[in-house]
Steps between C-alpha positions, in 0.01 A plus 500: 500500500482138589787288611492301162502835310798613710683169436427540125635850502820379656542247219449766254752722656772226480394411141571865407838488663624190314793437737545601857740460797350473853640635822439186700506471882297179531223687685125471407494781250814438305443117500156546328632766268781265396270201452250708291782639283617148435147380409469784251858544357648157553875517452509879466513544872789533743500554874754686701546475880723748686721370783619749756587484864153627607304223318486179697674198339194279547298742284766471207486122527121494486513735187744259334268212556190680395663625177608135423148375560358760268752420239663833422853617448612644836798688621603590857688823477712617794484872579743643753361690804434854363709738725226774476257290698747369770346729760151396400368847399128575456517499125693147517241326284526772226876485498520127498237445234671762277822305512334158476275571207768701310713190532211262388424729198855485400501127513166465335606735203824308457290176469279672250183469706236760387387593862588464850191437725422492876226391726314809639131451536224758566509465883853612508393844403327537832818427702797703571717385201793751449664253249211539258658824396804323372298256308306790320819698446665197335190413298492136626166340405242397767269274299284391783451865608397578151251212492356632825572186703473520887698283741218267582420450131860407434480247776171358356653471157825346655275241668328421169837451340601269784796718592637427843541872580129572507484517875867616556526790752639825379865552561731796465878566514674483846555865509136560577564331842738776598412864594577767237824702542672197677840367393450151368764233512504167325509347839165646607343387171632153550364488853155618385501240226589221739235606750225515236601164336490336850139617537405397147645153550266481807209573255467865594518639147317833522768665719736793536777534748532882542845573651595809697772544763564126504137429597287272284138593459320217338193591277272206401132404486281469803489126441883485500518719814331215690750250373787727593399550863433118546738265636750363378518732197537813707809372677634375170465833338634696789806265526580510122461879471728549800758274345516706170555814690175656605478635858117520519218328321145641482177448312314805345153488653347647184620224288629456147510800276709617214693829501517551881796728476335690214239637735735782630567624156162493332 
């Protein structure tokens, strides 16, 4: 199927739904999904963004601005830290998404929206995604998966639509920076958020600060590694990370990759 045919199929899916709410993070996938829904359904679209201690505040802020630019009704909904994932269990993503999407379905139903949708694409099926089980169980719709769209195709369509997210790196909740079966405090999450925001502000956007035993292991691209070990940035990063509580700062020589701590549970 051509990209145009997939795009047309996505439009048809939304037309059949008539009204939708979108689980909106402000990432590449959910931004294009929201924009497309708005193009097809007009005012019959709402966006919901969940705010928790393990979602960086800068991501929430970006989502608010993106929803405003697309012109949709948008709510930021605060969700308390679920106690059943406080120790970062291996099935954390499933437990979290079960609670998150159950809450969003309740809100969506109360606001008389026909369907709740989220941004899974076909490439996601090739990765370790335990949260997918929750999405299936709760019958949350995945229109881009149904249309057969890949991540690169979503980026291409986003670029064609002049969406600022078309080149945005993939991000994930801060719990993914911490090993499974580790007690997680709000303080650790704040430290990781501050560390990553410092790097992002230095234009190192594709980055993860894996945190274990008070050691920061920075994962980023090969190009960014060169920047990190060059003066004066190397000294600035080391000084800032030490100031927020890290004892050691290192760079992962393999580079940026998603799901590092998932490798031990696959």
